[in-house]
N, C-alpha and C positions, 0 to 999 in steps of 0.2 A: 447121927440123924438120917433121914432123905430127903429128898428131894422134892416131894412133894409137898402142896400147900405152901406155908409158909416157913419150911425147916429147907434147910441148904446143908448140903454138909460140909468136914471143914474142908475138905479137898476143893470144893467151888470158890469156899472163901479166901482159902490160900491161894488159888488161884486170880481173883478180881484183886486181892492184895499187890499179888508181882505186878498185873497189868497196869495196874493205877501207877505204882512206885515205878514202872519202866516209862510210863507215858511221862510224869514226872521227868525223870533224866532226858527224856528228848528234849522235853522243852527251850533246857539250858542248851540241848547243841541245834535246835534251831536255827535262834539269830548268831550263829557261826558260820552262815553260809553266804552272808553280809557284809560286803566289805567297807571297807571306813568307818567314817562314822558321817554317814550318808540319812536325808529324814527320813526313808524309807525305812532304815534300820531300827531309827530311832523309833515310827510309828509301831511297828511289827514289836519291837522289844517290850513295849508297853503293854499291846494286847499279850504277849506271852505270858507279863509277870500278871496280867489278870488270871489266864486262864491259870498260872501255877498258883495260885492263889485260890480259883475254886476247887481245881487238885486235889491243894492240901484237904480243904477241907471236908473232900469225898475220902478221900483214905481215912482223917479222922473217925469218920460218922462208920466207914465200912470195918477199922479198926474195934470201935465202941460196940458194931453189931457182932463182932467175932467173940470179943469177950464174955457178950449175956451169952451166946450160944456154945460155951465152953460146959 
């Protein structure tokens, strides 16, 4: 496949899958920087969980698109 128009090469899809998967890993490590059970840690953790859900949905969409391009 080419990068022109709506077609994307397998290498680009693979890169996107890697980037999104890495983002999911960093979501988990983000809250580790907060000490104890502070209110701020709780607020940040809630936001991280929301982002994790959205990121997981994005990865599912990317994987579905990749399977269509095979």
